[in-house]
C-alpha positions, 0 to 999 in steps of 0.5 A: 471316103474309109466306108465307101464300096470298091469294086477292083484293085489297079497295081500302079508302077513304073513301066519299061521296055520288053524288047530292045525297040521299045529303050529309047521311047520308053525313056524319052516317055520318063525324061520328057520336059527334063532338062536331062543331058541325051548322053545321060540317056543313051547310058540309060539306054546302054544298061538295058542293052547290057540285061538283053533289050529288056527289063524285068518289072513288067514280068514281076508286075505280072507275078507280083498280081498271079500271087495276089489274086491266089491270096484274094481268092482264097482270103477275100476281098474278091476283087479284080486286078488290073493293072497299069504303069506311068510311063510304059504299056499298059499305060494308065489311061489306057487301064483307066478306061478298060476299067471303067469300060467294065463297069469298075467305079471306084478302085483301091491304089496299091503303087509300088514304092513303100516309102513317100517322095514326090517320085514314090509318091505324088508323082503316082497321084499325080498321073492317077489326076491326069489318066482319069481326066483323060478318059473323062468324068466317068473314070473309076474314082481311085483312091492309094494305098499308103505307103508300108515302108514300116509295115511289118508285111514289108519289115518281114519279108525283107529280113528274111530275104536278108536271111537268104543271102546270109546264107549264101556268104562262107560260115566263117564271114557271117558273123562280122559281114555289114549290112548295106541298104540301098535305096534309089538317089532322089536330089537333095532339094526333093528329099528336103521336103518329105519323110523319104529318107527317114523312111528308109532310115527307119526301114532298115532300122527295123530290119536290122534290129529284128536280125539283131544286127543293131551297126547298118549302113544306110547309101544310095545308089542310079543317081541321074542328075548333073554333076552340080546338081547335090542327090542324097548320099554316099552312092555304093559304089564309094560306100564299097570301096571305103569299106573295103579301104578299111578291112570290112570282110563282107557285105550283104546289100539289101536293095530296101529302097526296091520291092522287085529286082528291076534294071536297078537292081540287076544291071547297078548292083548286080553288075556295077556293084559286084565289079567293084566289090570283086575288084576291092576283093570284097565278098558281096551277096545281094538279098532279094528283092520282096517280089512275090514274097508271102509275107508281102503279098500279105501287107497288100490285102491288109492295106486294101482292108485298113481303107476298107475298114474292115481290118479289126482294131487290133490290126490297125493298130499293128498296122506299122511298126517303129517310131514314125507310125503309119502313114496316114492314106490321104496325103496333105495338099502339100505333101512330097512337092515337085522338085526343081525343072532339070531333076534326073529320072528313075530309069 
């Protein structure tokens, strides 16, 4: 209900381990019920070992919450912020119980995913349904904010991060540096039933347009499915080798599919992709994710006002860029359906 009063904001994210002993239990929780080989689980666990046995995602969510608290304290709406995760502590059901105990009746929900897919949108909605059922009939009602792939605040934040990264390149390399946007790969069967690819390409184009660089590439990373299952490509590492083979002078890697520098960014890009680029003698810089960029934090407030019907009409008309327009808040029942069993998991 657009006119319903809200008394809290819930930040809903993926979750991650914060010490070595939590890595395997976390991954087993992520992969429960899925046909993922044990070798893949151990391979991903080794990624965490290379990064001190800890995912950065929880700390980054804490930083985002702190920035958002400052934003809301200064500009409203004055709502408490709660935090729950899909796969690790603080778990969503525990957070909803805490909210119920505190008297929260209806909450806005910001999911840390900018794009529409089963794993990036619908699965979070399903998690909310299950968590509310586990808490009971008095659990807070939860209204998920829309995906924000083409919101001006998101595009501004990504663009600024790219400009900072470009400045790290030698001046003579900047004009010809190739923009390469990356996102988490998903099975082609999943991509065929959602707008993930189209939204990624649109967001990448919007950033490239602001940078006045009409030539760019969209590639994928972090696939985890069996080799026999087609996933979105090209793979970022294969693409870097191809660019080097065709004489590219430099690359600016832009992880547009992620809002924070979590494991799939700090390992798959900062470790593996950098190693590939170095072996190819291809200069590479990586743009930071949006994180706590002020435009991104302000965007979350804008999304809240949209849902609360408190924003003026002109602001709503400016709420999306490009040709796809803003994604609606209330997803259709058949939106982004679950893929076939045996899919790989994000980690």
